[in-house]
N, C-alpha and C positions, 0 to 999 in steps of 0.2 A: 504494500499499500504506499503510494508516494503522493506527496502534496502537489497539487497543480495550481495552488493559489488559495485565496480565501474560501474556506468551506467547500473546496472541491478536491477530491482525491482520485487517484487512478490505481487500478489493479491490472496485472497482466499475467499471462501464462495459465497455469492450472493450479487451482487451490483445492487441495484435498483435506481430509479430516485431520491430518497432522498439523495443519496450519490454523485450525479453528480457534485455539486459545490465543494465538498471536493476533488473529483477525479481530477477536473480541476486544482485546486490549487496545489495539490501534483504533478501532471504531469508537470505543469509550473515550479515548483521548481526543479524538476528532470532534466529539460532541460536547466536550466540557464547556467551550466558549461559544458555541453556535447553536441556534435553534434547529438547524437542519444541516446535513452534510450530503453532498452529491458524490456518489461513487461512480466514476467513469469506468465502464467495463468494455470499452471498445477493443482492447487487446486481451481480454480475458477469454481463454478458450473453453474452460470448464470450471464449475464450482460444485463441490459436493454438498449434500444436504446438511451435514454437520457444520459446514462453514456458513451456510445461510442461517442456520439456527444461531450460530455465534454472533452474526451481525444483528439479528433480531433481538437477541439477549442484550447486546450492547445498547441498542436503542431503548429497550425496556428499562435498563439501568437509569436512564435519564427520561422519565415518563413524558416530559414536555418537549422532547427532541424527536426528530425523524431522520431516517436515512433513505435517500432516493438513489436507486441504482439506475444508471442510464447508459445507453449505447450497447446493450448486451446482444450477443448473437442468439440464435434459436436454441442452441444447446444450453446456454446459461439460463435463458428464460424458462426452458423446460425443467431444469434442475430446481430453479426458484419455485416454479409452480408445484412441482412434485413435493417440495418441502412444506407446501401448504401456506405460502405467504403471498399469494397473488391478489388477495383481497385489498381493496384500497384503504381499509382501516388499520392494516398492520403497521407497526412502527418502522419497519423497513420494507419499502415497496419497490417494485420494478416499474420504471417509467414506461409509459406506452410506446 
């Protein structure tokens, strides 16, 4: 997870379940001072459900904050959906 400027972060490659704890910590840190964080997924090839859960858990740690994932390919979108977080009310959502 790399900073792309104010409240915008980028992820790339493949994020598997071994990276879930690190993703949770990074997302929690990103949300400390911002009401929302945009997670750019343009270069993300795949994300496992455990990592999606970690991002959602990070957003839930800050109940008044949200994570918006944007620019994801179909594989990442499917992983996100299968993890059960495609609903608009989730604290971490995939942008349309």
